[in-house]
C-alpha positions in Angstrom: 67.3 45.3 98.2 70.4 45.8 96.0 72.2 42.9 94.6 75.9 42.6 95.3 77.8 45.0 93.0 74.6 47.0 92.2 73.2 50.1 93.8 74.6 53.4 95.0 78.4 53.4 95.1 78.3 55.4 98.4 76.9 52.3 100.1 79.8 50.4 101.6 78.3 47.0 102.1 81.1 44.8 100.8 83.9 43.6 103.1 86.7 46.2 103.0 90.3 45.0 102.6 91.5 47.6 105.0 89.1 46.4 107.7 87.8 49.9 108.5 84.6 50.5 110.3 83.4 53.3 108.0 81.5 56.0 109.8 81.4 53.8 112.9 78.5 51.9 111.4 79.3 48.4 112.8 79.2 47.6 116.5 82.5 48.3 118.2 83.4 48.2 121.9 86.3 49.8 123.8 87.0 48.7 127.3 87.9 51.8 129.4 87.8 49.9 132.7 91.6 50.1 133.4 91.7 53.8 132.6 88.7 54.5 134.9 90.1 52.5 137.7 93.5 54.2 137.6 92.0 57.6 137.2 89.7 57.2 140.2 92.5 55.9 142.3 94.8 58.7 141.3 92.2 61.5 141.8 90.5 60.2 145.0 93.8 59.5 146.8 94.6 62.5 148.9 91.2 64.3 148.5 90.8 66.8 151.4 87.5 66.0 153.0 87.5 68.6 155.8 89.9 71.5 156.3 89.7 73.9 159.3 91.2 75.0 162.6 89.2 72.6 164.7 89.0 69.7 162.3 90.7 68.2 159.3 90.4 65.0 157.4 91.7 63.5 154.1 91.6 60.3 152.1 94.8 58.4 152.8 94.2 55.4 150.6 92.0 54.0 147.9 91.8 50.3 148.8 89.7 49.2 145.8 87.9 50.3 142.7 85.7 47.8 141.0 83.2 47.7 138.2 83.5 48.3 134.4 83.4 51.0 131.8 82.5 50.2 128.2 82.4 52.6 125.2 80.1 51.3 122.5 79.8 52.6 118.9 77.0 51.6 116.6 75.6 53.3 113.5 77.7 56.4 114.1 76.5 56.9 117.7 78.7 56.5 120.7 77.4 55.4 124.1 79.1 54.6 127.3 78.1 52.2 130.0 79.7 52.2 133.4 79.0 50.9 136.9 81.7 51.5 139.4 82.3 51.5 143.1 85.2 52.4 145.3 86.5 51.9 148.9 88.5 54.7 150.6 90.3 55.0 153.8 90.4 58.4 155.5 92.2 59.8 158.5 91.7 63.1 160.4 91.8 64.9 163.7 89.3 67.0 165.6 89.5 69.2 168.7 88.2 67.3 171.7 85.8 70.1 172.6 83.1 71.6 170.4 84.5 75.1 170.9 87.8 74.1 169.2 89.7 73.9 172.5 91.4 70.9 174.0 93.7 68.2 172.6 93.2 67.0 169.0 91.7 63.5 168.8 92.9 61.3 165.9 90.1 59.6 163.9 90.2 57.1 161.1 87.6 55.4 159.0 86.3 54.1 155.7 84.2 55.5 152.9 82.1 53.2 150.7 81.2 54.8 147.3 78.7 52.8 145.3 76.4 53.1 142.3 78.5 55.3 140.1 76.4 54.6 137.0 75.8 56.4 133.7 72.1 57.0 134.7 73.0 58.6 138.0 73.9 62.2 138.8 76.7 62.8 141.3 74.2 63.7 144.0 72.6 60.2 143.6 75.9 58.3 144.3 75.5 56.2 147.4 78.2 57.2 149.9 78.6 55.8 153.4 81.1 56.6 156.1 82.3 54.6 159.1 84.7 55.2 161.9 87.3 52.6 163.0 87.2 51.8 166.7 85.4 53.6 169.5 83.0 56.4 168.7 83.0 59.3 171.1 81.4 62.8 170.7 84.5 64.2 168.9 84.6 61.2 166.6 80.9 61.6 165.7 81.5 65.4 165.1 84.3 64.7 162.6 82.2 61.9 161.0 79.4 64.4 160.5 81.8 66.9 159.0 83.1 64.3 156.6 79.5 63.5 155.7 78.5 67.1 155.1 81.7 68.6 153.6 83.7 65.6 152.5 81.1 63.9 150.5 80.8 67.0 148.3 84.5 66.8 147.5 84.3 63.1 146.7 81.2 63.6 144.5 83.0 66.5 142.7 86.1 64.4 142.1 84.1 61.5 140.7 82.0 63.9 138.6 85.3 65.1 137.0 86.3 61.6 136.1 82.8 60.9 134.7 83.1 64.1 132.6 86.4 62.9 131.3 84.9 59.5 130.4 82.0 61.3 128.6 84.3 63.5 126.7 86.3 60.4 125.6 83.0 58.9 124.4 82.1 62.1 122.4 85.6 62.3 120.8 85.7 58.6 119.9 
């Protein structure tokens, strides 16, 4: 072990007057939680879940985003840790009959998006959908369309935000 003042001058072991973390050697954390929350709210609000002649649905509100995102740098390596969840409100309409005829029935509900974690792929995010009020055949049909088509849109949007977080981690 080198004594203070001895050894290779490339070793920066003394306290620096400028306070720099040379080559990101020492532990440093950045809280990206506010950025992630605002980005998820911005991007998930207004996502079109279903679009068609007989049915349509879209996210009308992001009621909450919770969890945290931390960017950690140590010994020149950058890692990110995140665990997020979101609650969405959606509204849509569907034809009363399966063949697309009849009056349009208004349907509203909620989407719960959980387990958005750094270890999970978008296909592994837990997403649940509920309908507000009575559940008739038309309501169930739109709920199933939201589940089959809308979840893919939500996962894609969240995956884009995750890619942005990862690129921030790589460029830090």
